MIDOSE-1310 file (N, C-alpha, C; in nm, 2 decimals, decimal comma, always signed):
residues 125
magn	+1,49/-0,08/+2,24/+1,44/-0,03/+2,10/+1,39/-0,19/+2,01; +1,42/-0,28/+2,07/+1,34/-0,41/+2,00/+1,21/-0,43/+2,07; +1,17/-0,40/+2,17/+1,07/-0,40/+2,25/+0,94/-0,32/+2,18; +0,94/-0,19/+2,15/+0,87/-0,10/+2,12/+0,94/-0,01/+2,00
pvpq	+0,94/-0,04/+1,89/+1,00/+0,05/+1,80/+0,94/+0,19/+1,75; +1,04/+0,28/+1,76/+1,01/+0,41/+1,76/+1,07/+0,45/+1,65; +1,02/+0,53/+1,56/+1,10/+0,59/+1,44/+1,23/+0,65/+1,48; +1,20/+0,75/+1,58/+1,33/+0,84/+1,64/+1,43/+0,77/+1,69
hfli	+1,40/+0,65/+1,75/+1,52/+0,57/+1,82/+1,60/+0,51/+1,70; +1,52/+0,48/+1,57/+1,60/+0,43/+1,46/+1,68/+0,53/+1,41; +1,62/+0,64/+1,38/+1,74/+0,76/+1,37/+1,84/+0,78/+1,41; +1,81/+0,77/+1,57/+1,93/+0,79/+1,65/+2,04/+0,70/+1,64
agai	+1,98/+0,57/+1,63/+2,07/+0,45/+1,62/+2,16/+0,46/+1,50; +2,06/+0,51/+1,38/+2,15/+0,52/+1,26/+2,25/+0,61/+1,28; +2,23/+0,74/+1,33/+2,33/+0,86/+1,35/+2,45/+0,79/+1,42; +2,43/+0,71/+1,53/+2,51/+0,68/+1,62/+2,60/+0,57/+1,53
egag	+2,56/+0,48/+1,44/+2,62/+0,39/+1,37/+2,71/+0,47/+1,25; +2,64/+0,54/+1,17/+2,68/+0,62/+1,08/+2,84/+0,70/+1,14; +2,82/+0,75/+1,25/+2,94/+0,80/+1,31/+3,06/+0,72/+1,35; +3,03/+0,59/+1,41/+3,11/+0,50/+1,42/+3,18/+0,43/+1,30
agtl	+3,10/+0,42/+1,20/+3,16/+0,37/+1,09/+3,22/+0,46/+0,97; +3,18/+0,58/+1,00/+3,25/+0,69/+0,92/+3,38/+0,70/+0,98; +3,40/+0,68/+1,08/+3,55/+0,69/+1,14/+3,62/+0,56/+1,12; +3,57/+0,46/+1,09/+3,64/+0,32/+1,09/+3,74/+0,34/+0,98
ipmm	+3,67/+0,35/+0,84/+3,79/+0,34/+0,72/+3,88/+0,47/+0,73; +3,87/+0,59/+0,77/+3,98/+0,67/+0,80/+4,08/+0,61/+0,91; +4,05/+0,57/+1,01/+4,14/+0,52/+1,11/+4,21/+0,39/+1,06; +4,14/+0,31/+0,98/+4,24/+0,21/+0,94/+4,32/+0,25/+0,81
aalm	+4,31/+0,33/+0,75/+4,37/+0,39/+0,62/+4,52/+0,46/+0,70; +4,48/+0,53/+0,81/+4,58/+0,59/+0,89/+4,68/+0,48/+0,94; +4,63/+0,39/+1,00/+4,72/+0,26/+1,05/+4,78/+0,22/+0,95; +4,73/+0,17/+0,83/+4,79/+0,11/+0,72/+4,89/+0,20/+0,67
adra	+4,88/+0,32/+0,69/+4,97/+0,40/+0,61/+5,10/+0,42/+0,69; +5,08/+0,39/+0,81/+5,17/+0,45/+0,93/+5,27/+0,29/+0,92; +5,22/+0,19/+0,90/+5,26/+0,04/+0,92/+5,32/+0,01/+0,77; +5,30/+0,05/+0,65/+5,35/+0,01/+0,54/+5,47/+0,14/+0,48
mpne	+5,53/+0,07/+0,38/+5,64/+0,14/+0,32/+5,56/+0,22/+0,22; +5,59/+0,33/+0,18/+5,53/+0,40/+0,07/+5,50/+0,36/-0,07; +5,57/+0,25/-0,09/+5,55/+0,19/-0,20/+5,46/+0,06/-0,21; +5,41/+0,03/-0,07/+5,34/-0,09/-0,05/+5,18/-0,04/+0,00
rgri	+5,17/+0,09/+0,01/+5,04/+0,15/+0,08/+4,92/+0,14/+0,00; +4,93/+0,14/-0,13/+4,80/+0,12/-0,22/+4,76/-0,01/-0,21; +4,86/-0,13/-0,24/+4,83/-0,25/-0,24/+4,77/-0,30/-0,09; +4,86/-0,27/-0,01/+4,78/-0,31/+0,12/+4,65/-0,23/+0,17
fgvc	+4,62/-0,11/+0,12/+4,47/-0,04/+0,14/+4,37/-0,12/+0,07; +4,43/-0,15/-0,07/+4,34/-0,25/-0,17/+4,30/-0,37/-0,10; +4,38/-0,45/-0,07/+4,37/-0,57/+0,02/+4,28/-0,56/+0,14; +4,32/-0,45/+0,21/+4,22/-0,44/+0,34/+4,07/-0,40/+0,31
mvgf	+4,06/-0,32/+0,21/+3,90/-0,30/+0,16/+3,85/-0,41/+0,08; +3,92/-0,50/+0,01/+3,87/-0,59/-0,02/+3,82/-0,71/+0,07; +3,90/-0,73/+0,18/+3,86/-0,78/+0,29/+3,73/-0,72/+0,36; +3,74/-0,58/+0,37/+3,63/-0,52/+0,40/+3,47/-0,55/+0,35
dlgi	+3,50/-0,54/+0,19/+3,40/-0,56/+0,13/+3,34/-0,72/+0,12; +3,45/-0,83/+0,13/+3,40/-0,96/+0,14/+3,33/-0,98/+0,27; +3,40/-0,92/+0,39/+3,32/-0,95/+0,51/+3,17/-0,90/+0,49; +3,13/-0,81/+0,44/+3,03/-0,75/+0,42/+2,94/-0,84/+0,34
aiag	+3,00/-0,87/+0,21/+2,91/-0,99/+0,15/+2,87/-1,10/+0,20; +2,98/-1,17/+0,28/+2,97/-1,28/+0,36/+2,86/-1,29/+0,48; +2,87/-1,16/+0,54/+2,81/-1,14/+0,67/+2,65/-1,16/+0,63; +2,60/-1,09/+0,54/+2,46/-1,08/+0,52/+2,40/-1,23/+0,50
pvlg	+2,44/-1,32/+0,42/+2,37/-1,44/+0,42/+2,39/-1,51/+0,54; +2,51/-1,53/+0,59/+2,54/-1,58/+0,71/+2,47/-1,57/+0,82; +2,46/-1,42/+0,84/+2,41/-1,37/+0,97/+2,26/-1,37/+0,97; +2,21/-1,37/+0,82/+2,05/-1,37/+0,79/+1,99/-1,51/+0,81
tlai	+2,09/-1,61/+0,80/+2,04/-1,76/+0,82/+2,04/-1,76/+0,96; +2,12/-1,71/+1,05/+2,15/-1,71/+1,18/+2,04/-1,66/+1,24; +2,00/-1,53/+1,18/+1,88/-1,46/+1,24/+1,76/-1,55/+1,23; +1,73/-1,62/+1,13/+1,62/-1,69/+1,11/+1,59/-1,79/+1,23
aigy	+1,72/-1,85/+1,25/+1,72/-1,97/+1,38/+1,69/-1,88/+1,52; +1,76/-1,77/+1,54/+1,76/-1,71/+1,68/+1,70/-1,59/+1,69; +1,64/-1,55/+1,59/+1,57/-1,41/+1,59/+1,65/-1,29/+1,59; +1,56/-1,18/+1,57/+1,64/-1,05/+1,55/+1,71/-1,01/+1,68
rgif	+1,64/-1,04/+1,81/+1,72/-0,99/+1,94/+1,84/-1,06/+1,95; +1,85/-1,19/+1,90/+1,97/-1,28/+1,90/+2,08/-1,24/+1,81; +2,05/-1,19/+1,72/+2,12/-1,15/+1,60/+2,21/-1,02/+1,67; +2,11/-0,94/+1,69/+2,19/-0,78/+1,75/+2,29/-0,83/+1,88
gvaa	+2,25/-0,94/+1,96/+2,34/-0,97/+2,05/+2,46/-1,05/+1,99; +2,46/-1,12/+1,88/+2,57/-1,17/+1,81/+2,65/-1,06/+1,76; +2,60/-0,96/+1,68/+2,67/-0,85/+1,63/+2,72/-0,77/+1,77; +2,68/-0,76/+1,88/+2,75/-0,68/+1,99/+2,86/-0,76/+2,03
llsm	+2,83/-0,89/+2,03/+2,95/-0,98/+2,09/+3,06/-0,97/+1,98; +3,06/-0,96/+1,85/+3,14/-0,98/+1,75/+3,22/-0,84/+1,76; +3,16/-0,72/+1,79/+3,21/-0,59/+1,80/+3,30/-0,58/+1,92; +3,24/-0,62/+2,04/+3,33/-0,65/+2,17/+3,48/-0,74/+2,14
lgil	+3,47/-0,82/+2,06/+3,55/-0,93/+2,00/+3,68/-0,84/+1,95; +3,64/-0,77/+1,85/+3,71/-0,69/+1,78/+3,79/-0,58/+1,86; +3,71/-0,53/+1,94/+3,76/-0,42/+2,05/+3,88/-0,49/+2,13; +3,83/-0,60/+2,17/+3,94/-0,68/+2,26/+4,04/-0,72/+2,19
vfat	+4,04/-0,76/+2,07/+4,16/-0,82/+1,99/+4,26/-0,69/+1,97; +4,18/-0,58/+1,94/+4,27/-0,46/+1,89/+4,33/-0,40/+2,03; +4,27/-0,41/+2,14/+4,31/-0,36/+2,27/+4,43/-0,43/+2,33; +4,43/-0,56/+2,28/+4,53/-0,67/+2,34/+4,62/-0,70/+2,24
lssk	+4,61/-0,69/+2,11/+4,73/-0,76/+2,03/+4,77/-0,67/+1,90; +4,76/-0,54/+1,94/+4,80/-0,45/+1,83/+4,92/-0,40/+1,85; +5,00/-0,45/+1,97/+5,15/-0,40/+1,96/+5,21/-0,53/+2,03; +5,36/-0,51/+2,06/+5,44/-0,59/+2,11/+5,40/-0,68/+2,24
slah	+5,32/-0,62/+2,34/+5,28/-0,67/+2,47/+5,15/-0,61/+2,49; +5,09/-0,69/+2,60/+4,95/-0,64/+2,63/+4,94/-0,51/+2,69; +5,04/-0,45/+2,76/+5,06/-0,34/+2,82/+5,07/-0,24/+2,71; +5,17/-0,25/+2,60/+5,17/-0,16/+2,52/+5,06/-0,14/+2,41
sfrf	+4,99/-0,27/+2,38/+4,87/-0,28/+2,32/+4,76/-0,19/+2,38; +4,73/-0,22/+2,51/+4,64/-0,13/+2,58/+4,68/+0,04/+2,57; +4,78/+0,06/+2,61/+4,82/+0,19/+2,59/+4,80/+0,26/+2,44; +4,85/+0,19/+2,34/+4,82/+0,23/+2,21/+4,67/+0,24/+2,20
aigr	+4,59/+0,15/+2,22/+4,45/+0,13/+2,20/+4,38/+0,26/+2,26; +4,40/+0,30/+2,40/+4,34/+0,40/+2,42/+4,41/+0,56/+2,42; +4,50/+0,54/+2,31/+4,58/+0,68/+2,27/+4,69/+0,73/+2,37; +4,74/+0,65/+2,46/+4,85/+0,70/+2,55/+4,97/+0,64/+2,51
gqdi	+5,00/+0,56/+2,41/+5,12/+0,49/+2,37/+5,14/+0,53/+2,23; +5,26/+0,50/+2,21/+5,35/+0,51/+2,06/+5,29/+0,37/+1,98; +5,30/+0,40/+1,83/+5,27/+0,29/+1,75/+5,41/+0,24/+1,72; +5,45/+0,13/+1,78/+5,57/+0,09/+1,77/+5,61/+0,02/+1,61
yain	+5,52/+0,00/+1,58/+5,54/-0,09/+1,42/+5,51/+0,05/+1,29; +5,50/+0,16/+1,37/+5,50/+0,29/+1,24/+5,61/+0,28/+1,18; +5,64/+0,29/+1,04/+5,76/+0,30/+0,97/+5,82/+0,43/+0,98; +5,75/+0,54/+1,00/+5,80/+0,66/+1,01/+5,74/+0,70/+1,18
gpqa	+5,76/+0,62/+1,26/+5,74/+0,68/+1,38/+5,85/+0,72/+1,45; +5,85/+0,76/+1,58/+5,94/+0,81/+1,67/+6,10/+0,74/+1,67; +6,09/+0,62/+1,67/+6,20/+0,54/+1,68/+6,28/+0,54/+1,51; +6,22/+0,59/+1,42/+6,27/+0,58/+1,27/+6,37/+0,67/+1,28
krad	+6,49/+0,66/+1,22/+6,61/+0,76/+1,22/+6,58/+0,86/+1,08; +6,57/+0,98/+1,10/+6,57/+1,09/+1,01/+6,70/+1,09/+0,91; +6,67/+1,11/+0,78/+6,79/+1,13/+0,69/+6,87/+1,28/+0,73; +6,82/+1,36/+0,77/+6,89/+1,49/+0,82/+6,94/+1,48/+0,94
s	+6,93/+1,39/+1,01/+7,01/+1,39/+1,16/+7,16/+1,30/+1,15
């Protein structure tokens, strides 16, 4: 796409990015809701959204300056590396061990940190 820009390629790339970004906030909200007490959820979600917005605000000038130095192809490479780093961190550090983290990341394991998860005792039992 960087070599021969075609408007249709940008539309397709935008649709793919929108689908990915459109699932990010609902997934983060579900993860935070599972891992927080009911009286803490609003504050935790607010802090997370502030961090998300702050990251967007800081990334523009920082990566824009970097793009001047390494060019647009290079900045897309940096963005891809940062995305892969995020996936790697989630897949390896989201649970108590590497094996549990990987199983949770691919949807084959329980969230052991969920407040109301399978390990929580029910009041009626």
